[in-house]
N, C-alpha and C positions, 0 to 999 in steps of 0.2 A: 833800545830807543831808536827812533829812525828818525832825520831833519824828511818833512814833509813840505813842500813848494805848494801853493791855494792860489792858481790865479786868478784874477776876479777884478771887477770893476765895480761900477755902481748895477744899478738891475738883477743880478741874483739874484738867483728863487731862492729868499731864505732861509727857510730851514733845508732844503741839501745842502747849504753852506755851515748851520747852527749844530744837527742832529751826530757828521759827522767830524767837527770838528770835535765837538764836544767826549765823543768814543775812540777817537783818536786821543785828547788827549788827557783819558777816563786808562787810557792801558800805554799812559807813558810817553807817547810821542809828543816832539816840539815841529808843529807846524809854528810856519812863517807866511805873511798876506804880501802877495809879492803884485802890484799893480802899477798903474802909469806914473803913481808918485810918487813916493813917499810923506809919510804924514797924513796924507791925505785923503778926508772920513770917506767910504762907501754906503753907498744902502740900495738893501735890500730891495727889488720891484714890488711887494709888499710894503713897506715903509713901514715894519715892526723890528729890521736885523737894520745894525751901522756896525761898518769892523775901518779897523784907520789899517792903512800900507803900511805893512812893517817896512818895505824896499821895495823903491822904483823897479822897475823892469831893469831902464836905463844899469846901473850899480847891480844888478842881478845875475846869479854862476849857476847853470844848472847844474853842471858837475859838484854842486855842496851842498848837496842832496840828494836820502835812496831816495825819492817816491816825490811823486805827481799828484794832485789832489783838482779835478776842476770840477765849483760847481753848477749849475745849470742855468738857465732861468736867461733871459736877452745877451748875458756880460761874456759869455763864449763868444755871440760872434760879433760882439765891439771888441772886444780881443784880436780879433783876428783880423779884423784892419789893419794890425798895426804889425809886421815882420815880424821885432826882437818876441811880440808873445808867441808868435810860429813858430821860431826857431829855439824856445825855452823850451817849447811842447817837445817838441820833433826830440828834439836831446836823450827825451826818456824814452821815448819808442826804441831809437835806433842803441841805445845801449844797449836797452832788455833791464829798464828798472819797471818798478810797478807805478801802473797810471789806472787815475779813478779817474771815473769823470760819468757824471748821473742826466740824464732828461740831453737840455743843450750840449752839457756839453765835450758832446765828440766832437759836436762843427770845429773847436779848436783843429781837432785830427784832424779833418776831413781835410779843411788850409794847407798842413800838411802835406799833407799827402804822402800818409805812411797805413794806410789802413787795406792794403789788397792781402788780399787774402784772409784777415782777422775776422774772429766772428766776435757779432756785438751786436747792441740792442743803445735805444733811447727813443727819445722819445719817436713819439707816431707822428710828428710833424716830418721828426728828421731822417722818421728812415728809410724810405728812397733814395735819400744824399747817401745815405750812408754806401744803401747797394752800389751809385755812380760812383762814389769813393774808393769802389771794391771790394767793399766787406760782405761777408756772409751776415745776413741781417734775421734777430731771433727774438720775435714779439716775449720775452721772457721777462721774469722781475730782474734776473742780473744773470750774468754774460762772462763768464772766465774763460780765454784766450791766452793762455803763457801772463805774463803780469799784466794783462790787462784787465779790470773788473767797472762794467758798464752794466748800468740800470736807464730803468723810462721816465721815472715820475716819484714824486714823495710816495705818492704808498706804499715804494718800494725798497724805501730806505733800509728799514730792517734786516734786509738780504744783505744792502750794499754797504751797509758795516760791518755787519759780520764777514763779506768776503774779502771787502778789503783789511781787514784788519789780523786775518787766516794770511791774505798774502806777506803780512808785515812778520808774520811772527819767523 
């Protein structure tokens, strides 16, 4: 069983949170939602999903977690404006821990400046940003590069969940 940190705030893509969360929990992994403020409820951009923040970023230590999960939507763009989330995310790449980022999730990693030479994908509108950050971008369902698993959009969730779980075995 792995301890997975999920970083998010309001405007996350509902299904890009709920589908992997369900897959991780079904496989026996523990997911902690880390956001700006403990106890605050955040709402997905579709308005279908709310999640309670288990731990505020100010009290979170990346060293306490085995893996990082970054759902897409507008949440990653909002989070990357906060250096605490950037540093927290950077820790996982620098320590070669599994990172699962879907859709706009890689935006947080762009700001962390840890993508040079990495193979990855993301939502179509951020693929050029990924290239400018030094990543080798592929327009594929799921791309695995070491401990980094990325996907483009909700249609890719089945492959994303499968490869993320494979990495946790």
